[in-house]
PDB file as gemmi writes it, atoms N, CA and C in Angstrom:
CRYST1    1.000    1.000    1.000  90.00  90.00  90.00 P 1                      
ATOM      1  N   MET A   1      -0.676  -5.367  -8.297  1.00  0.00           N  
ATOM      2  CA  MET A   1      -0.693  -4.776  -9.622  1.00  0.00           C  
ATOM      3  C   MET A   1       0.706  -4.823 -10.214  1.00  0.00           C  
ATOM      4  N   THR A   2       0.809  -5.190 -11.456  1.00  0.00           N  
ATOM      5  CA  THR A   2       2.101  -5.205 -12.123  1.00  0.00           C  
ATOM      6  C   THR A   2       2.306  -3.896 -12.868  1.00  0.00           C  
ATOM      7  N   VAL A   3       3.536  -3.465 -12.864  1.00  0.00           N  
ATOM      8  CA  VAL A   3       3.888  -2.219 -13.538  1.00  0.00           C  
ATOM      9  C   VAL A   3       4.791  -2.554 -14.711  1.00  0.00           C  
ATOM     10  N   LYS A   4       4.475  -1.980 -15.854  1.00  0.00           N  
ATOM     11  CA  LYS A   4       5.321  -2.183 -17.033  1.00  0.00           C  
ATOM     12  C   LYS A   4       6.685  -1.542 -16.796  1.00  0.00           C  
ATOM     13  N   ARG A   5       7.662  -2.007 -17.553  1.00  0.00           N  
ATOM     14  CA  ARG A   5       9.016  -1.470 -17.412  1.00  0.00           C  
ATOM     15  C   ARG A   5       9.089  -0.002 -17.781  1.00  0.00           C  
ATOM     16  N   THR A   6       8.276   0.416 -18.755  1.00  0.00           N  
ATOM     17  CA  THR A   6       8.291   1.809 -19.196  1.00  0.00           C  
ATOM     18  C   THR A   6       6.865   2.312 -19.354  1.00  0.00           C  
ATOM     19  N   ILE A   7       6.711   3.631 -19.278  1.00  0.00           N  
ATOM     20  CA  ILE A   7       5.429   4.265 -19.553  1.00  0.00           C  
ATOM     21  C   ILE A   7       5.712   5.495 -20.418  1.00  0.00           C  
ATOM     22  N   LEU A   8       4.930   5.649 -21.453  1.00  0.00           N  
ATOM     23  CA  LEU A   8       5.113   6.811 -22.325  1.00  0.00           C  
ATOM     24  C   LEU A   8       4.817   8.087 -21.551  1.00  0.00           C  
ATOM     25  N   LYS A   9       5.618   9.101 -21.780  1.00  0.00           N  
ATOM     26  CA  LYS A   9       5.422  10.376 -21.100  1.00  0.00           C  
ATOM     27  C   LYS A   9       4.044  10.956 -21.423  1.00  0.00           C  
ATOM     28  N   GLN A  10       3.606  10.802 -22.675  1.00  0.00           N  
ATOM     29  CA  GLN A  10       2.299  11.330 -23.074  1.00  0.00           C  
ATOM     30  C   GLN A  10       1.165  10.644 -22.314  1.00  0.00           C  
ATOM     31  N   ASP A  11       1.266   9.342 -22.117  1.00  0.00           N  
ATOM     32  CA  ASP A  11       0.227   8.616 -21.377  1.00  0.00           C  
ATOM     33  C   ASP A  11       0.188   9.061 -19.920  1.00  0.00           C  
ATOM     34  N   LEU A  12       1.353   9.324 -19.355  1.00  0.00           N  
ATOM     35  CA  LEU A  12       1.413   9.769 -17.960  1.00  0.00           C  
ATOM     36  C   LEU A  12       0.792  11.147 -17.781  1.00  0.00           C  
ATOM     37  N   VAL A  13       1.130  12.091 -18.662  1.00  0.00           N  
ATOM     38  CA  VAL A  13       0.595  13.444 -18.492  1.00  0.00           C  
ATOM     39  C   VAL A  13      -0.906  13.497 -18.770  1.00  0.00           C  
ATOM     40  N   LYS A  14      -1.414  12.602 -19.615  1.00  0.00           N  
ATOM     41  CA  LYS A  14      -2.866  12.538 -19.830  1.00  0.00           C  
ATOM     42  C   LYS A  14      -3.585  12.218 -18.529  1.00  0.00           C  
ATOM     43  N   LYS A  15      -2.958  11.364 -17.716  1.00  0.00           N  
ATOM     44  CA  LYS A  15      -3.568  10.972 -16.445  1.00  0.00           C  
ATOM     45  C   LYS A  15      -3.332  12.010 -15.360  1.00  0.00           C  
ATOM     46  N   LEU A  16      -2.149  12.620 -15.340  1.00  0.00           N  
ATOM     47  CA  LEU A  16      -1.835  13.596 -14.298  1.00  0.00           C  
ATOM     48  C   LEU A  16      -2.527  14.935 -14.515  1.00  0.00           C  
ATOM     49  N   TYR A  17      -2.708  15.322 -15.763  1.00  0.00           N  
ATOM     50  CA  TYR A  17      -3.311  16.613 -16.091  1.00  0.00           C  
ATOM     51  C   TYR A  17      -4.479  16.421 -17.061  1.00  0.00           C  
ATOM     52  N   PRO A  18      -5.580  15.848 -16.602  1.00  0.00           N  
ATOM     53  CA  PRO A  18      -6.698  15.560 -17.518  1.00  0.00           C  
ATOM     54  C   PRO A  18      -7.403  16.805 -18.048  1.00  0.00           C  
ATOM     55  N   ASN A  19      -7.301  17.926 -17.352  1.00  0.00           N  
ATOM     56  CA  ASN A  19      -7.992  19.147 -17.774  1.00  0.00           C  
ATOM     57  C   ASN A  19      -7.130  20.038 -18.656  1.00  0.00           C  
ATOM     58  N   SER A  20      -5.954  19.573 -19.012  1.00  0.00           N  
ATOM     59  CA  SER A  20      -5.058  20.359 -19.839  1.00  0.00           C  
ATOM     60  C   SER A  20      -5.623  20.479 -21.260  1.00  0.00           C  
ATOM     61  N   ILE A  21      -5.317  21.583 -21.899  1.00  0.00           N  
ATOM     62  CA  ILE A  21      -5.824  21.855 -23.239  1.00  0.00           C  
ATOM     63  C   ILE A  21      -5.271  20.866 -24.260  1.00  0.00           C  
ATOM     64  N   SER A  22      -3.978  20.573 -24.161  1.00  0.00           N  
ATOM     65  CA  SER A  22      -3.354  19.671 -25.122  1.00  0.00           C  
ATOM     66  C   SER A  22      -2.264  18.855 -24.430  1.00  0.00           C  
ATOM     67  N   ILE A  23      -1.778  17.861 -25.138  1.00  0.00           N  
ATOM     68  CA  ILE A  23      -0.677  17.044 -24.620  1.00  0.00           C  
ATOM     69  C   ILE A  23       0.571  17.911 -24.431  1.00  0.00           C  
ATOM     70  N   LYS A  24       0.777  18.826 -25.350  1.00  0.00           N  
ATOM     71  CA  LYS A  24       1.954  19.695 -25.296  1.00  0.00           C  
ATOM     72  C   LYS A  24       1.945  20.558 -24.033  1.00  0.00           C  
ATOM     73  N   SER A  25       0.804  21.118 -23.704  1.00  0.00           N  
ATOM     74  CA  SER A  25       0.730  21.942 -22.497  1.00  0.00           C  
ATOM     75  C   SER A  25       0.836  21.092 -21.236  1.00  0.00           C  
ATOM     76  N   ALA A  26       0.308  19.872 -21.277  1.00  0.00           N  
ATOM     77  CA  ALA A  26       0.426  18.972 -20.137  1.00  0.00           C  
ATOM     78  C   ALA A  26       1.887  18.581 -19.918  1.00  0.00           C  
ATOM     79  N   MET A  27       2.601  18.329 -21.011  1.00  0.00           N  
ATOM     80  CA  MET A  27       4.027  18.012 -20.905  1.00  0.00           C  
ATOM     81  C   MET A  27       4.796  19.192 -20.311  1.00  0.00           C  
ATOM     82  N   GLN A  28       4.426  20.402 -20.700  1.00  0.00           N  
ATOM     83  CA  GLN A  28       5.089  21.591 -20.169  1.00  0.00           C  
ATOM     84  C   GLN A  28       4.815  21.732 -18.674  1.00  0.00           C  
ATOM     85  N   GLN A  29       3.606  21.411 -18.239  1.00  0.00           N  
ATOM     86  CA  GLN A  29       3.290  21.465 -16.812  1.00  0.00           C  
ATOM     87  C   GLN A  29       4.138  20.477 -16.029  1.00  0.00           C  
ATOM     88  N   LEU A  30       4.305  19.273 -16.560  1.00  0.00           N  
ATOM     89  CA  LEU A  30       5.134  18.284 -15.884  1.00  0.00           C  
ATOM     90  C   LEU A  30       6.590  18.738 -15.840  1.00  0.00           C  
ATOM     91  N   ARG A  31       7.092  19.265 -16.944  1.00  0.00           N  
ATOM     92  CA  ARG A  31       8.472  19.766 -16.959  1.00  0.00           C  
ATOM     93  C   ARG A  31       8.655  20.876 -15.929  1.00  0.00           C  
ATOM     94  N   ASN A  32       7.687  21.782 -15.845  1.00  0.00           N  
ATOM     95  CA  ASN A  32       7.774  22.862 -14.862  1.00  0.00           C  
ATOM     96  C   ASN A  32       7.769  22.319 -13.438  1.00  0.00           C  
ATOM     97  N   GLU A  33       6.942  21.334 -13.187  1.00  0.00           N  
ATOM     98  CA  GLU A  33       6.866  20.729 -11.857  1.00  0.00           C  
ATOM     99  C   GLU A  33       8.200  20.078 -11.490  1.00  0.00           C  
ATOM    100  N   ILE A  34       8.828  19.419 -12.446  1.00  0.00           N  
ATOM    101  CA  ILE A  34      10.120  18.775 -12.193  1.00  0.00           C  
ATOM    102  C   ILE A  34      11.205  19.831 -11.991  1.00  0.00           C  
ATOM    103  N   GLU A  35      11.173  20.906 -12.758  1.00  0.00           N  
ATOM    104  CA  GLU A  35      12.173  21.971 -12.640  1.00  0.00           C  
ATOM    105  C   GLU A  35      12.098  22.676 -11.284  1.00  0.00           C  
ATOM    106  N   ILE A  36      10.903  22.784 -10.727  1.00  0.00           N  
ATOM    107  CA  ILE A  36      10.719  23.477  -9.442  1.00  0.00           C  
ATOM    108  C   ILE A  36      11.422  22.740  -8.309  1.00  0.00           C  
ATOM    109  N   CYS A  37      11.458  21.440  -8.396  1.00  0.00           N  
ATOM    110  CA  CYS A  37      12.024  20.608  -7.337  1.00  0.00           C  
ATOM    111  C   CYS A  37      13.369  20.033  -7.793  1.00  0.00           C  
ATOM    112  N   PRO A  38      14.476  20.668  -7.400  1.00  0.00           N  
ATOM    113  CA  PRO A  38      15.783  20.199  -7.879  1.00  0.00           C  
ATOM    114  C   PRO A  38      16.136  18.781  -7.417  1.00  0.00           C  
ATOM    115  N   THR A  39      15.683  18.373  -6.238  1.00  0.00           N  
ATOM    116  CA  THR A  39      15.995  17.019  -5.782  1.00  0.00           C  
ATOM    117  C   THR A  39      15.281  15.982  -6.642  1.00  0.00           C  
ATOM    118  N   LEU A  40      14.037  16.259  -7.012  1.00  0.00           N  
ATOM    119  CA  LEU A  40      13.304  15.348  -7.891  1.00  0.00           C  
ATOM    120  C   LEU A  40      13.991  15.263  -9.245  1.00  0.00           C  
ATOM    121  N   LYS A  41      14.394  16.400  -9.773  1.00  0.00           N  
ATOM    122  CA  LYS A  41      15.062  16.425 -11.075  1.00  0.00           C  
ATOM    123  C   LYS A  41      16.336  15.592 -11.038  1.00  0.00           C  
ATOM    124  N   GLU A  42      17.113  15.734  -9.984  1.00  0.00           N  
ATOM    125  CA  GLU A  42      18.353  14.979  -9.854  1.00  0.00           C  
ATOM    126  C   GLU A  42      18.080  13.480  -9.725  1.00  0.00           C  
ATOM    127  N   GLN A  43      17.083  13.128  -8.937  1.00  0.00           N  
ATOM    128  CA  GLN A  43      16.749  11.710  -8.757  1.00  0.00           C  
ATOM    129  C   GLN A  43      16.295  11.082 -10.070  1.00  0.00           C  
ATOM    130  N   ILE A  44      15.498  11.801 -10.842  1.00  0.00           N  
ATOM    131  CA  ILE A  44      15.026  11.288 -12.130  1.00  0.00           C  
ATOM    132  C   ILE A  44      16.199  11.090 -13.086  1.00  0.00           C  
ATOM    133  N   GLU A  45      17.125  12.052 -13.092  1.00  0.00           N  
ATOM    134  CA  GLU A  45      18.289  11.933 -13.967  1.00  0.00           C  
ATOM    135  C   GLU A  45      19.174  10.762 -13.562  1.00  0.00           C  
ATOM    136  N   LEU A  46      19.303  10.517 -12.257  1.00  0.00           N  
ATOM    137  CA  LEU A  46      20.109   9.395 -11.794  1.00  0.00           C  
ATOM    138  C   LEU A  46      19.437   8.052 -12.078  1.00  0.00           C  
ATOM    139  N   ALA A  47      18.115   8.053 -12.187  1.00  0.00           N  
ATOM    140  CA  ALA A  47      17.367   6.811 -12.411  1.00  0.00           C  
ATOM    141  C   ALA A  47      17.431   6.339 -13.860  1.00  0.00           C  
ATOM    142  N   GLY A  48      17.797   7.210 -14.772  1.00  0.00           N  
ATOM    143  CA  GLY A  48      17.883   6.784 -16.171  1.00  0.00           C  
ATOM    144  C   GLY A  48      17.906   7.960 -17.123  1.00  0.00           C  
ATOM    145  N   ASN A  49      17.955   7.634 -18.401  1.00  0.00           N  
ATOM    146  CA  ASN A  49      18.007   8.627 -19.459  1.00  0.00           C  
ATOM    147  C   ASN A  49      16.686   9.408 -19.504  1.00  0.00           C  
ATOM    148  N   THR A  50      16.776  10.723 -19.599  1.00  0.00           N  
ATOM    149  CA  THR A  50      15.578  11.564 -19.633  1.00  0.00           C  
ATOM    150  C   THR A  50      15.260  12.070 -21.034  1.00  0.00           C  
ATOM    151  N   LYS A  51      16.080  11.744 -21.997  1.00  0.00           N  
ATOM    152  CA  LYS A  51      15.898  12.250 -23.357  1.00  0.00           C  
ATOM    153  C   LYS A  51      15.073  11.314 -24.236  1.00  0.00           C  
ATOM    154  N   ARG A  52      14.353  10.397 -23.646  1.00  0.00           N  
ATOM    155  CA  ARG A  52      13.536   9.465 -24.406  1.00  0.00           C  
ATOM    156  C   ARG A  52      12.068   9.842 -24.277  1.00  0.00           C  
ATOM    157  N   HIS A  53      11.214   9.156 -25.026  1.00  0.00           N  
ATOM    158  CA  HIS A  53       9.783   9.439 -25.023  1.00  0.00           C  
ATOM    159  C   HIS A  53       9.045   8.713 -23.908  1.00  0.00           C  
ATOM    160  N   TYR A  54       9.793   8.112 -23.004  1.00  0.00           N  
ATOM    161  CA  TYR A  54       9.162   7.356 -21.929  1.00  0.00           C  
ATOM    162  C   TYR A  54       9.950   7.508 -20.637  1.00  0.00           C  
ATOM    163  N   PHE A  55       9.292   7.194 -19.526  1.00  0.00           N  
ATOM    164  CA  PHE A  55       9.944   7.100 -18.232  1.00  0.00           C  
ATOM    165  C   PHE A  55      10.100   5.628 -17.903  1.00  0.00           C  
ATOM    166  N   ASN A  56      11.201   5.263 -17.251  1.00  0.00           N  
ATOM    167  CA  ASN A  56      11.315   3.890 -16.798  1.00  0.00           C  
ATOM    168  C   ASN A  56      10.559   3.735 -15.479  1.00  0.00           C  
ATOM    169  N   LYS A  57      10.485   2.530 -14.985  1.00  0.00           N  
ATOM    170  CA  LYS A  57       9.686   2.226 -13.797  1.00  0.00           C  
ATOM    171  C   LYS A  57      10.153   3.031 -12.585  1.00  0.00           C  
ATOM    172  N   GLN A  58      11.461   3.129 -12.393  1.00  0.00           N  
ATOM    173  CA  GLN A  58      11.993   3.855 -11.247  1.00  0.00           C  
ATOM    174  C   GLN A  58      11.668   5.353 -11.345  1.00  0.00           C  
ATOM    175  N   GLN A  59      11.784   5.928 -12.532  1.00  0.00           N  
ATOM    176  CA  GLN A  59      11.446   7.339 -12.713  1.00  0.00           C  
ATOM    177  C   GLN A  59       9.963   7.573 -12.452  1.00  0.00           C  
ATOM    178  N   LEU A  60       9.128   6.656 -12.932  1.00  0.00           N  
ATOM    179  CA  LEU A  60       7.688   6.767 -12.708  1.00  0.00           C  
ATOM    180  C   LEU A  60       7.369   6.767 -11.221  1.00  0.00           C  
ATOM    181  N   LEU A  61       7.991   5.862 -10.474  1.00  0.00           N  
ATOM    182  CA  LEU A  61       7.734   5.794  -9.036  1.00  0.00           C  
ATOM    183  C   LEU A  61       8.180   7.067  -8.322  1.00  0.00           C  
ATOM    184  N   LEU A  62       9.267   7.674  -8.757  1.00  0.00           N  
ATOM    185  CA  LEU A  62       9.730   8.938  -8.169  1.00  0.00           C  
ATOM    186  C   LEU A  62       8.719  10.065  -8.420  1.00  0.00           C  
ATOM    187  N   ILE A  63       8.212  10.130  -9.638  1.00  0.00           N  
ATOM    188  CA  ILE A  63       7.245  11.170  -9.990  1.00  0.00           C  
ATOM    189  C   ILE A  63       5.943  10.972  -9.215  1.00  0.00           C  
ATOM    190  N   LEU A  64       5.481   9.739  -9.155  1.00  0.00           N  
ATOM    191  CA  LEU A  64       4.245   9.470  -8.417  1.00  0.00           C  
ATOM    192  C   LEU A  64       4.408   9.781  -6.936  1.00  0.00           C  
ATOM    193  N   ASP A  65       5.567   9.479  -6.377  1.00  0.00           N  
ATOM    194  CA  ASP A  65       5.822   9.799  -4.974  1.00  0.00           C  
ATOM    195  C   ASP A  65       5.800  11.312  -4.761  1.00  0.00           C  
ATOM    196  N   HIS A  66       6.330  12.058  -5.706  1.00  0.00           N  
ATOM    197  CA  HIS A  66       6.327  13.529  -5.610  1.00  0.00           C  
ATOM    198  C   HIS A  66       4.896  14.073  -5.604  1.00  0.00           C  
ATOM    199  N   PHE A  67       4.030  13.470  -6.403  1.00  0.00           N  
ATOM    200  CA  PHE A  67       2.636  13.897  -6.478  1.00  0.00           C  
ATOM    201  C   PHE A  67       1.754  13.230  -5.419  1.00  0.00           C  
ATOM    202  N   CYS A  68       2.347  12.368  -4.582  1.00  0.00           N  
ATOM    203  CA  CYS A  68       1.612  11.629  -3.540  1.00  0.00           C  
ATOM    204  C   CYS A  68       0.493  10.775  -4.147  1.00  0.00           C  
ATOM    205  N   ILE A  69       0.833  10.080  -5.220  1.00  0.00           N  
ATOM    206  CA  ILE A  69      -0.116   9.204  -5.909  1.00  0.00           C  
ATOM    207  C   ILE A  69       0.441   7.787  -5.856  1.00  0.00           C  
ATOM    208  N   THR A  70      -0.411   6.821  -5.530  1.00  0.00           N  
ATOM    209  CA  THR A  70       0.011   5.426  -5.536  1.00  0.00           C  
ATOM    210  C   THR A  70      -0.212   4.848  -6.929  1.00  0.00           C  
ATOM    211  N   LEU A  71       0.376   3.677  -7.160  1.00  0.00           N  
ATOM    212  CA  LEU A  71       0.187   3.022  -8.456  1.00  0.00           C  
ATOM    213  C   LEU A  71      -1.273   2.660  -8.701  1.00  0.00           C  
ATOM    214  N   GLU A  72      -1.974   2.284  -7.640  1.00  0.00           N  
ATOM    215  CA  GLU A  72      -3.386   1.943  -7.782  1.00  0.00           C  
ATOM    216  C   GLU A  72      -4.211   3.160  -8.181  1.00  0.00           C  
ATOM    217  N   GLU A  73      -3.891   4.310  -7.583  1.00  0.00           N  
ATOM    218  CA  GLU A  73      -4.603   5.547  -7.933  1.00  0.00           C  
ATOM    219  C   GLU A  73      -4.312   5.948  -9.379  1.00  0.00           C  
ATOM    220  N   LEU A  74      -3.066   5.770  -9.801  1.00  0.00           N  
ATOM    221  CA  LEU A  74      -2.710   6.100 -11.188  1.00  0.00           C  
ATOM    222  C   LEU A  74      -3.501   5.216 -12.140  1.00  0.00           C  
ATOM    223  N   GLU A  75      -3.640   3.960 -11.826  1.00  0.00           N  
ATOM    224  CA  GLU A  75      -4.375   3.027 -12.675  1.00  0.00           C  
ATOM    225  C   GLU A  75      -5.851   3.441 -12.804  1.00  0.00           C  
ATOM    226  N   GLN A  76      -6.402   4.016 -11.755  1.00  0.00           N  
ATOM    227  CA  GLN A  76      -7.804   4.434 -11.769  1.00  0.00           C  
ATOM    228  C   GLN A  76      -8.025   5.739 -12.511  1.00  0.00           C  
ATOM    229  N   LEU A  77      -6.979   6.530 -12.666  1.00  0.00           N  
ATOM    230  CA  LEU A  77      -7.118   7.822 -13.367  1.00  0.00           C  
ATOM    231  C   LEU A  77      -7.412   7.615 -14.829  1.00  0.00           C  
TER     232      LEU A  77                                                      
END                                                                             
C-alpha cells in the first residue's frame, strides 16, 4: 500500500473517532490523546511542523503506532 506524503487532520480523526459528534470534538480528542503522552508529543514535534492542517507521513506513522493501528487497518476504517 502506498501512503501519501500528507494526510489532512480532519480525515484522520474521522477514521479514528467515527462515533464523535463533530469534527471539532474528534480533533479535541486527538489533541487530548497526544497531550497525555509527552513522548508522542515530542516525537510528533520533531517529525515536522504541527501548526498546519495536515500531518506528514512520519507524524501519521507515529500516531498510528501509538494507537496500535497498521496502515492497512487505517485504510479499511
